[in-house]
VEXDREN-2710 file (C-alpha; in Angstrom, 1 decimal):
% VEXDREN-2710
k/r/px/py/pz
1/MET/-182.3/-29.8/-25.1
2/SER/-183.1/-26.0/-25.1
3/SER/-186.6/-24.7/-25.3
4/ILE/-188.9/-26.0/-28.0
5/THR/-190.6/-23.8/-30.5
6/ILE/-193.5/-25.1/-32.7
7/ARG/-194.4/-23.3/-35.9
8/PRO/-196.0/-24.1/-39.3
9/ALA/-193.7/-25.6/-41.7
10/HIS/-193.0/-24.0/-45.1
11/SER/-193.6/-26.4/-48.0
12/ARG/-189.9/-26.6/-48.9
13/GLU/-188.8/-27.6/-45.4
14/VAL/-191.3/-30.4/-44.6
15/PRO/-189.0/-33.0/-42.9
16/ARG/-189.7/-36.0/-45.1
17/GLU/-187.3/-38.3/-43.1
18/LEU/-189.3/-37.6/-39.9
19/LEU/-192.6/-38.1/-41.7
20/LEU/-191.3/-41.6/-42.8
21/LEU/-190.1/-42.3/-39.3
22/ALA/-193.8/-42.1/-38.1
23/ASP/-195.3/-43.7/-41.3
24/PRO/-192.9/-45.8/-43.4
25/SER/-195.1/-45.7/-46.5
26/ASP/-194.3/-43.0/-49.1
27/ALA/-197.7/-43.5/-50.6
28/MET/-199.5/-43.1/-47.3
29/VAL/-197.6/-40.0/-46.4
30/ASP/-198.3/-38.5/-49.9
31/SER/-202.0/-39.3/-49.4
32/TYR/-202.4/-36.9/-46.5
33/LEU/-199.3/-34.6/-46.6
34/HIS/-200.8/-31.9/-48.9
35/ARG/-204.3/-32.0/-47.4
36/GLY/-203.1/-31.3/-43.9
37/ARG/-201.2/-28.6/-42.0
38/CYS/-197.6/-29.5/-41.1
39/PHE/-196.0/-28.1/-38.0
40/VAL/-192.4/-28.5/-37.0
41/ALA/-190.8/-28.4/-33.5
42/GLU/-187.4/-26.6/-33.3
43/ALA/-184.7/-26.7/-30.7
44/ASP/-181.3/-25.2/-31.0
45/GLU/-182.4/-23.7/-34.4
46/ARG/-183.0/-27.1/-36.0
47/ILE/-186.1/-29.2/-36.7
48/VAL/-186.4/-32.0/-34.1
49/GLY/-190.0/-33.0/-34.6
50/GLU/-193.0/-32.7/-36.8
51/MET/-196.8/-33.3/-37.0
52/ILE/-199.6/-33.1/-39.5
53/LEU/-203.1/-32.0/-38.6
54/LEU/-205.9/-32.8/-41.0
55/ASP/-209.5/-31.6/-41.0
56/THR/-211.7/-34.7/-41.4
57/ARG/-215.3/-34.0/-40.6
58/PRO/-217.2/-30.9/-39.2
59/TYR/-215.6/-30.0/-35.8
60/THR/-213.2/-32.9/-36.1
61/MET/-209.4/-32.9/-36.8
62/GLU/-207.0/-35.7/-36.9
63/LEU/-203.3/-35.8/-35.9
64/VAL/-202.2/-38.1/-38.8
65/ASN/-198.4/-38.0/-38.3
66/LEU/-196.2/-37.1/-35.4
67/ALA/-192.5/-37.9/-35.2
68/VAL/-189.5/-36.8/-33.1
69/GLU/-186.0/-37.5/-34.1
70/GLU/-184.4/-40.2/-32.2
71/ALA/-182.0/-37.9/-30.2
72/GLY/-185.0/-35.8/-29.0
73/GLN/-187.2/-38.7/-27.9
74/ASN/-188.1/-38.8/-24.2
75/ARG/-187.2/-35.1/-23.9
76/GLY/-190.6/-33.4/-24.1
77/VAL/-190.7/-32.8/-27.8
78/GLY/-193.6/-35.2/-28.4
79/THR/-195.6/-33.9/-25.5
80/ALA/-195.0/-30.3/-26.6
81/LEU/-196.3/-31.2/-30.1
82/VAL/-199.4/-33.0/-28.8
83/GLN/-200.2/-30.1/-26.4
84/PHE/-199.8/-27.7/-29.3
85/ALA/-202.1/-29.8/-31.4
86/ILE/-204.7/-29.7/-28.7
87/ALA/-204.5/-25.9/-28.3
88/TYR/-204.4/-25.3/-32.0
89/ALA/-207.5/-27.5/-32.6
90/ARG/-209.4/-25.7/-29.8
91/GLY/-208.5/-22.4/-31.4
92/GLN/-210.0/-23.7/-34.6
93/GLN/-213.3/-24.5/-32.8
94/VAL/-212.6/-28.2/-33.2
95/ARG/-214.6/-30.4/-30.7
96/THR/-212.8/-33.7/-31.2
97/LEU/-209.1/-34.4/-32.0
98/GLU/-208.5/-37.9/-33.2
99/LEU/-205.5/-40.1/-34.0
100/GLY/-204.6/-43.6/-35.0
101/THR/-201.5/-45.4/-33.9
102/GLY/-200.1/-48.8/-34.3
103/ASN/-200.8/-51.5/-31.7
104/SER/-197.0/-51.9/-31.3
105/GLY/-196.5/-48.2/-30.3
106/ILE/-196.6/-48.7/-26.6
107/ALA/-194.7/-45.5/-25.8
108/GLN/-196.8/-43.5/-28.3
109/MET/-200.0/-44.8/-26.7
110/ALA/-198.8/-43.9/-23.2
111/LEU/-197.9/-40.4/-24.4
112/TYR/-201.3/-39.8/-26.0
113/GLN/-203.1/-41.1/-22.9
114/LYS/-201.1/-38.9/-20.6
115/CYS/-202.2/-36.0/-22.8
116/GLY/-205.9/-36.9/-22.4
117/PHE/-206.6/-39.1/-25.3
118/ARG/-208.8/-42.2/-24.8
119/ILE/-209.0/-45.4/-26.9
120/VAL/-212.2/-45.3/-28.9
121/GLY/-211.7/-48.2/-31.2
122/VAL/-209.4/-50.6/-33.1
123/ASP/-209.2/-51.0/-36.8
124/LEU/-208.1/-54.7/-37.0
125/ASP/-205.5/-55.5/-39.6
126/PHE/-205.2/-51.9/-40.8
127/PHE/-201.4/-52.1/-41.3
128/THR/-201.5/-55.6/-42.9
129/ARG/-204.2/-54.4/-45.4
130/ASN/-202.5/-51.0/-46.2
131/TYR/-198.8/-51.6/-46.0
132/VAL/-196.7/-53.9/-48.3
133/GLN/-193.9/-54.5/-45.8
134/PRO/-194.7/-55.7/-42.3
135/ILE/-193.9/-53.2/-39.5
136/TYR/-192.2/-54.3/-36.3
137/GLU/-191.7/-52.1/-33.3
138/ASP/-189.9/-53.3/-30.1
139/GLY/-190.3/-56.9/-31.4
140/ILE/-194.1/-56.5/-31.8
141/TRP/-195.8/-56.9/-35.2
142/CYS/-197.8/-53.8/-35.9
143/ARG/-201.0/-55.1/-37.4
144/ASP/-203.9/-53.0/-35.9
145/MET/-204.6/-49.3/-35.7
146/VAL/-205.6/-48.2/-32.3
147/ARG/-208.0/-45.3/-32.7
148/MET/-207.8/-42.6/-30.0
149/ALA/-209.6/-39.3/-29.4
150/ILE/-209.9/-36.4/-27.0
151/ASP/-213.1/-34.4/-26.4
152/LEU/-211.9/-30.8/-26.6
153/ASP/-215.2/-29.4/-25.1
154/ARG/-214.2/-31.1/-21.9
155/VAL/-211.5/-29.4/-19.8
156/TRP/-209.0/-32.1/-18.7
157/ASP/-206.1/-31.9/-16.3
158/SER/-203.4/-34.4/-17.0
159/ALA/-202.0/-34.0/-13.5
160/THR/-205.2/-35.1/-11.8
161/GLY/-206.9/-37.1/-14.5
162/GLU/-210.0/-35.0/-14.1
END
């Protein structure tokens, strides 16, 4: 894959199919889509990933949706999006960047931790309470939301873990 460019998405080009890859509920996507800022990752002049950042509380932002097309997974797109989110949030004077991911998203949790996020809580049965259809990922029932956050006031080096 060639170099990755990340830019704000225009309203007419928000990649709905990617949004639904990360969050299979149209209703949930609609609940935050127009309140947040959507960014797209492009490679070879086409959209290969997306994310939505949402202001939640003073000095706090949440990464509410991040998806990479299947062909672009494990090729640096997700890492580039997360690193962009961190840099963007810092530029907005955000102190804490948060996210929630399913307990079944093992690869996603690994990515976020490699980028400096730490587990700060678990919302038990979030997905069974808020989604009509059960979600399975790699044979694991996605029931709980794992809450993660990164303190942006702290400089963190992913290579050394310090």
